C-alpha positions in Angstrom: 21.4 -47.5 46.2 22.8 -50.6 45.0 25.7 -51.8 46.4 29.6 -52.1 44.9 28.1 -56.1 44.9 25.5 -54.7 42.9 26.8 -52.1 40.3 25.1 -52.3 37.2 26.4 -52.0 33.4 24.2 -50.0 31.1 24.7 -49.5 27.1 26.1 -46.3 26.2 24.1 -45.3 22.9 20.4 -46.4 24.2 21.0 -46.7 27.6 19.2 -49.8 28.5 20.8 -52.1 31.4 23.3 -55.0 30.7 23.9 -58.2 33.4 27.4 -59.6 32.7 27.1 -63.8 32.3 30.5 -66.6 32.4 30.3 -68.0 28.9 31.3 -71.3 29.9 28.1 -71.6 31.9 26.0 -72.2 29.2 28.4 -74.6 27.6 28.1 -77.1 30.0 25.3 -78.8 29.1 24.8 -80.6 32.6 22.6 -79.1 36.0 26.1 -77.9 37.2 26.3 -75.2 34.3 22.9 -74.3 34.3 23.3 -73.6 38.1 26.4 -71.5 37.1 24.7 -69.3 34.4 21.8 -69.3 37.8 23.6 -68.4 40.2 26.0 -65.0 38.2 22.3 -64.4 37.2 21.4 -63.7 40.8 24.3 -62.8 41.3 23.8 -59.7 38.7 20.3 -58.7 39.1 18.3 -61.8 38.6 17.5 -61.4 34.8 17.3 -64.0 32.6 19.4 -65.9 31.0 18.5 -64.8 27.6 18.7 -61.1 28.6 22.3 -61.8 29.9 26.2 -61.4 28.4 28.4 -63.7 28.1 32.1 -62.8 29.9 34.7 -65.2 28.3 37.3 -67.5 29.8 40.7 -67.0 30.4 41.4 -70.3 28.1 39.3 -69.0 25.3 40.9 -65.1 24.8 43.2 -66.5 21.6 39.6 -67.7 20.2 38.3 -64.3 20.6 39.2 -62.9 17.3 37.1 -66.0 15.5 33.5 -65.8 14.6 31.3 -66.1 17.1 29.0 -68.1 15.5 32.0 -71.1 14.4 32.4 -70.9 18.2 28.8 -71.5 19.0 26.8 -72.8 15.8 23.8 -73.3 17.6 23.4 -70.3 18.7 20.5 -67.5 17.8 20.9 -64.2 17.6 18.3 -62.7 19.3 21.1 -64.0 22.5 22.6 -60.6 22.4 26.3 -61.9 23.9 29.1 -59.3 24.3 32.2 -61.0 24.2 35.3 -60.0 26.3 38.3 -61.8 27.4 40.3 -61.9 30.6 37.6 -61.6 32.8 36.9 -65.1 33.9 40.6 -65.6 35.6 39.1 -62.5 37.9 35.7 -64.9 39.2 37.8 -68.3 39.1 40.4 -66.6 41.5 37.6 -64.9 43.2 36.3 -68.6 44.0 39.3 -70.2 45.5 40.5 -67.7 47.9 38.8 -67.4 51.0 36.8 -64.3 50.5 34.2 -62.9 52.2 30.5 -64.0 51.1 27.7 -62.6 49.6 23.5 -63.4 50.7 24.3 -66.2 47.8 27.4 -66.9 48.7 29.7 -65.1 46.0 32.5 -63.2 48.0 32.6 -59.7 48.3 36.0 -58.7 47.4 35.6 -61.1 44.5 32.6 -59.1 43.1 34.5 -55.8 43.4 37.4 -57.1 41.9 35.3 -57.9 38.9 33.7 -55.0 38.2 36.8 -52.9 38.3 38.7 -55.2 36.4 35.3 -54.8 33.5 35.3 -50.7 34.1 39.0 -50.8 33.1 38.2 -53.0 29.8 35.4 -50.9 28.7 37.7 -47.7 29.1 39.9 -49.6 27.3 37.9 -50.6 24.4 36.2 -46.8 24.4 39.6 -45.3 23.4 40.5 -47.9 21.4 37.0 -47.9 19.2 36.5 -44.5 20.0 33.1 -45.5 20.8 31.8 -45.5 24.2 31.4 -48.8 25.8 30.0 -50.9 26.6 27.0 -51.6 24.2 24.3 -54.4 23.5 23.8 -56.3 20.2 21.8 -54.0 18.6 24.0 -51.2 19.0 27.2 -53.0 18.5 25.2 -54.1 15.1 24.5 -50.1 14.1 27.9 -49.4 15.0 29.8 -51.8 13.3 27.3 -51.1 9.9 28.2 -46.8 10.3 32.2 -48.0 10.9 32.1 -50.5 7.3 30.1 -47.6 6.1 33.3 -44.6 6.7 36.0 -48.2 5.6 34.0 -48.5 2.7 34.0 -45.0 1.8 37.5 -44.5 2.8 38.4 -47.4 0.9 36.6 -45.2 -2.6 38.8 -42.6 -1.8 41.9 -44.5 -1.5 41.4 -46.0 -4.9 40.7 -42.4 -6.4 43.8 -41.3 -5.3 45.8 -44.4 -6.4 44.1 -43.7 -9.6 44.9 -40.2 -10.2 48.6 -41.3 -9.1 48.4 -43.4 -12.2 47.4 -40.6 -14.5 50.3 -38.6 -13.8 52.6 -41.4 -14.0 51.3 -41.9 -17.2 51.7 -38.1 -18.3 55.5 -38.1 -16.9 54.7 -35.0 -15.6 57.6 -32.8 -14.8 58.7 -30.8 -12.9 58.7 -26.4 -13.2 62.4 -24.6 -13.3 63.1 -22.5 -10.7 62.5 -19.5 -12.5 59.3 -20.9 -13.7 58.0 -21.3 -10.1 59.4 -18.0 -9.5 57.2 -16.5 -11.6 54.0 -18.5 -10.8 54.5 -17.6 -7.0 55.4 -13.8 -8.5 52.3 -14.3 -10.4 50.3 -15.9 -7.6 51.4 -13.3 -4.8 50.4 -10.4 -6.9 46.6 -12.2 -7.4 46.7 -12.3 -4.0 47.4 -9.1 -3.5 45.1 -8.0 -6.2 42.5 -9.6 -4.2 43.7 -8.4 -0.6 43.4 -4.9 -2.2 39.9 -5.6 -3.4 39.2 -6.7 0.1 40.0 -4.3 1.8 38.4 -2.1 -1.3 35.4 -4.4 -0.5 35.5 -3.7 3.0 35.8 -0.4 2.4 32.8 -0.1 0.8 30.6 -2.7 3.5 31.9 0.1 6.3 30.2 2.9 4.0 26.9 0.1 3.3 26.8 -0.4 6.9 27.1 3.4 8.3 24.9 4.1 5.2 22.4 1.1 6.7 22.9 2.8 10.2 21.8 5.7 8.5 19.2 4.6 6.9 17.9 3.1 10.3 17.7 6.3 11.9 16.0 8.1 9.1 13.3 5.2 8.8 13.0 5.1 13.3 13.0 9.0 12.8 10.1 9.1 10.0 8.6 6.1 12.1 8.1 8.5 15.0 7.8 11.7 12.6 4.5 9.0 10.7 3.0 8.3 14.0 3.2 12.1 15.6 1.7 13.0 12.0 -1.9 10.4 12.7 -1.7 11.9 16.3 -2.3 14.9 14.5 -4.2 13.6 12.1 -6.5 11.9 14.6 -6.6 14.7 16.5 -7.2 17.0 13.6 -10.4 14.7 12.5 -11.6 14.6 15.6 -11.9 18.9 15.6 -12.9 18.8 12.1 -15.7 16.4 13.5 -16.6 18.6 16.0 -16.5 21.8 14.1 -19.0 20.3 11.2 -20.7 19.4 14.5 -20.8 22.5 15.9 -21.8 24.2 11.9 -24.2 21.8 11.2 -26.0 22.9 14.7 -25.5 26.4 13.9 -26.7 25.9 10.1 -29.9 24.8 11.5 -30.2 27.4 13.9 -29.7 29.9 10.6 -32.4 27.6 8.8 -34.6 28.0 11.7 -33.9 31.6 11.8 -34.3 32.4 8.9 -37.8 30.2 8.1 -38.3 32.5 11.2 -37.4 35.5 9.8 -39.0 35.3 6.9 -42.5 34.7 8.3 -42.0 37.1 10.2 -41.4 39.6 7.3 -44.7 38.1 6.2 -46.7 38.5 9.0 -48.5 42.2 8.7 -48.0 43.7 12.4 -51.2 45.9 11.2 -53.0 43.4 9.5 -52.3 40.9 12.9 -53.1 43.8 15.4 -56.1 45.6 13.3 -57.8 42.6 11.7 -60.3 43.7 9.6 -63.4 41.4 8.1 -66.8 41.3 8.5 -69.2 38.9 10.7 -72.9 38.8 8.4 -74.1 42.5 8.3 -71.1 44.1 10.5 -67.7 45.1 9.2 -65.2 44.1 12.2 -61.8 45.2 13.3 -59.8 43.0 15.9 -63.0 41.1 16.2 -65.4 44.2 17.5 -68.6 44.5 15.4 -69.1 48.2 14.5 -72.6 48.9 13.8 -76.0 47.4 15.4 -79.6 46.5 13.6 -83.0 46.1 15.2 -82.2 42.1 14.8 -78.7 42.0 16.3 -78.5 45.1 18.8 -74.6 45.5 19.6 -73.8 46.5 22.4 -72.3 50.2 23.1 -69.6 49.0 25.1 -68.3 46.6 21.8 -68.7 49.0 19.4 -66.9 51.3 21.6 -64.4 48.9 21.3 -64.3 48.9 17.8 -63.8 52.8 17.2 -61.4 52.2 19.4 -59.2 49.8 17.2 -59.8 52.3 14.1 -58.6 55.4 15.4 -55.4 53.5 16.9 -54.8 52.2 13.5 -55.6 55.2 11.9 -53.1 57.4 14.2 -50.6 54.1 13.7 -50.6 55.2 10.0 -50.1 58.3 10.0 -47.2 58.3 11.9 -45.7 56.0 10.3 -46.4 58.4 7.1 -45.4 60.9 9.6 -48.2 63.0 8.3 -50.2 65.7 10.5 -53.9 65.5 10.1 -54.9 68.8 8.9 -58.7 67.9 9.4 -58.3 66.8 12.9 -56.4 65.4 15.5 -56.7 61.5 16.7 -56.4 60.8 20.4 -56.9 56.8 20.7 -58.1 56.2 24.3 -58.9 52.5 24.0 -62.7 52.7 24.2 -62.9 56.1 24.3 -61.7 57.9 22.1 -61.5 61.6 21.0 -61.6 63.8 17.6 -60.1 66.9 18.1 -60.7 70.2 16.2 -60.1 73.8 16.5 -63.9 74.0 18.6 -62.8 71.1 20.9 -62.7 67.1 21.1 -65.7 65.1 20.5 -66.1 62.0 21.5 -66.3 59.0 19.3 -67.6 56.4 22.2 -71.4 55.6 23.5 -74.0 55.4 24.2 -75.4 57.7 21.5 -78.7 58.8 21.1 -80.2 58.6 17.4 -83.1 62.0 18.0 -79.6 63.6 19.5 -75.9 62.7 19.2 -74.4 65.9 17.8 -71.4 65.6 19.0 -70.9 62.0 18.6 -71.5 62.4 14.5 -68.9 65.6 14.8 -66.2 63.0 15.4 -67.1 60.6 12.9 -67.2 62.9 10.6 -63.9 64.2 11.7 -62.7 60.2 11.5 -63.5 60.6 8.1 -62.3 63.5 7.3 -59.0 62.2 8.7 -59.4 59.0 6.6 -59.5 60.7 3.1 -56.7 63.1 4.1 -54.8 59.5 4.4 -55.6 58.6 1.3 -55.3 61.7 -0.7 -51.4 61.4 1.0 -50.8 58.3 -0.1 -52.2 58.6 -3.6 -50.1 62.3 -4.2 -47.1 59.9 -3.2 -47.7 57.1 -5.5 -48.1 60.0 -7.9 -44.8 61.7 -7.2 -42.4 58.9 -7.2 -43.7 57.6 -10.4 -43.1 54.5 -10.2 -43.3 52.7 -13.5 -46.8 50.6 -13.2 -47.9 51.9 -10.4 -51.1 54.1 -10.1 -51.7 55.8 -7.1 -53.9 54.9 -4.7 -58.0 55.1 -4.8 -60.2 53.8 -2.3 -62.5 51.3 -3.6 -65.9 53.8 -1.6 -65.7 57.4 -2.1 -65.8 60.0 0.6 -67.6 63.1 0.3 -68.3 65.3 3.3 -70.3 63.2 5.9 -70.8 60.3 3.3 -68.9 58.1 2.3 -70.4 55.4 -0.5 -73.3 57.7 -0.6 -74.5 56.6 2.7 -74.1 59.3 5.7 -71.9 58.2 9.0 -73.9 60.2 11.2 -76.0 58.3 13.2 -78.6 61.2 14.2 -82.0 60.6 12.5 -80.3 57.7 10.6 -81.3 53.9 10.3 -79.4 51.4 12.4 -78.4 49.3 8.9 -78.0 52.3 7.0 -75.2 53.7 9.4 -73.8 50.2 9.8 -73.7 49.3 5.8 -71.6 53.0 6.2 -69.0 51.4 8.9 -68.4 48.6 7.1 -67.4 51.2 4.0 -65.4 52.9 6.5 -63.6 50.3 7.6 -63.3 48.7 4.5 -61.6 52.3 2.6 -59.2 51.8 6.2 -58.0 47.9 4.9 -57.0 49.4 2.0 -55.1 52.3 3.5 -53.4 49.6 6.0 -52.4 47.6 2.9 -51.4 50.0 1.0 -48.7 50.8 4.4 -47.5 47.1 3.9 -47.3 46.9 0.3 -44.6 49.8 0.7 -43.1 48.2 3.8 -42.6 45.3 2.3 -40.5 46.1 -0.6 -42.8 49.1 -2.4 -45.5 46.6 -4.4 -48.1 48.7 -5.2 -52.2 47.8 -5.0 -52.6 48.6 -8.6 -50.0 45.5 -9.7 -53.0 43.2 -8.7 -56.2 45.2 -9.7 -58.2 41.6 -10.8 -56.1 38.8 -9.6 -55.9 40.5 -6.0 -53.5 37.6 -5.0 -51.6 40.4 -2.5 -53.2 39.2 0.9 -53.9 42.9 2.2 -55.7 43.9 -1.2 -57.7 40.1 -1.2 -59.0 41.1 2.5 -60.0 44.4 1.4 -61.8 43.2 -1.8 -63.0 40.3 -0.1 -64.5 42.6 2.4 -66.1 44.9 0.2 -67.8 42.3 -2.1 -69.0 40.9 1.0 -70.4 44.1 2.1 -72.8 44.3 -1.4 -73.4 40.5 -1.0 -74.8 41.5 2.4 -78.4 40.0 2.5 -80.7 43.0 3.9 -83.2 40.0 6.3 -83.6 41.8 9.3 -82.6 44.8 8.4 -85.7 47.3 8.1 -85.0 50.5 5.7 
């Protein structure tokens, strides 16, 4: 920290550091003057001479108001001096006394008094000029320019005032009388009261507007909260709607699959699937089992028995579906060992059976053929009784007469294998037509006669195909 002998001064505008120097030292041309400058420079901070400030001597106080350029015509503007009077005497008095010297040989008491004097001088200058002192030359010049501008403005205002006074003097204005003044004052007071009333009305309207604004802000806040709740509810609804739509789509897909499956099931014929009647070369087949045998292809009796079991089961199922009780006999489906019963007893419709003597087997086959004919007559009679327009009663493709079908006997005794096999084909074809008749009634009552030529119905087509295949079966390897 700087001691009292090194107390600095700063410009109150730009805050640059100021160094104080005696003005007389600059006027002395000899080495003593330069030594004084150097002494003062070393005393107040050791700054260069061209950066220092000059302290006026007491003998030059009267010349302080003169133009500094006239006193020092050879001085440059970049030497930045501030002329202060009344401070040199302090230094001169300090040099004459016996004071305690500093490290530079200058008495410390004189320095303290000098700084106190300078501070007091700066305070007085600040109070008189209304500008904080001290100032450097550049800041002082700027302040001077500002003050000159203010003075110029004030002089212009004074000139304007003087012109106004001259105009009033030229107009020879007369003062108002007391009555005129009172009337004008009353009018002014009335106008003031009116303005006061209007101000009160405006304040009341302002208060109402503020209350309305507060109510509107409160309503806006409520609307904002309501809108926020609305959007929250809307988003929740959208999520629920999306979930319901997804669930609906899943259900619709399930419905589509189920409908397709149901349609496929409706088109599915349980009789045709469970008892598929077709042909395999010279043999008619039911559920894949061949019914018949030839000398070239001696089918095993186990397969023939299985075919008879399927045929008996199919005719028995059709009769139960129509609630038909056969009068010709009673079918007993028992797998590969079916039987047909009549008044005389039950007859085995399975082999092996000998062509030389198989009366029981032949009786069972004839009873089965009679039951098949009875079912066909029942179906034809129902079609005729219903009398559906465009529907004709069911007619079998191969006529049944006693033990013959299509002119061929169904008895095995003393019969040729090829002829018996063909008779079995005719019998299964008629059975297929009976099953097709039942299928058409279950699908909505479409009659077989509606498709006599085109054979578009699948079951009728299968029956007709089976019949045509029987007629077209080659007789190679078959001996009559």
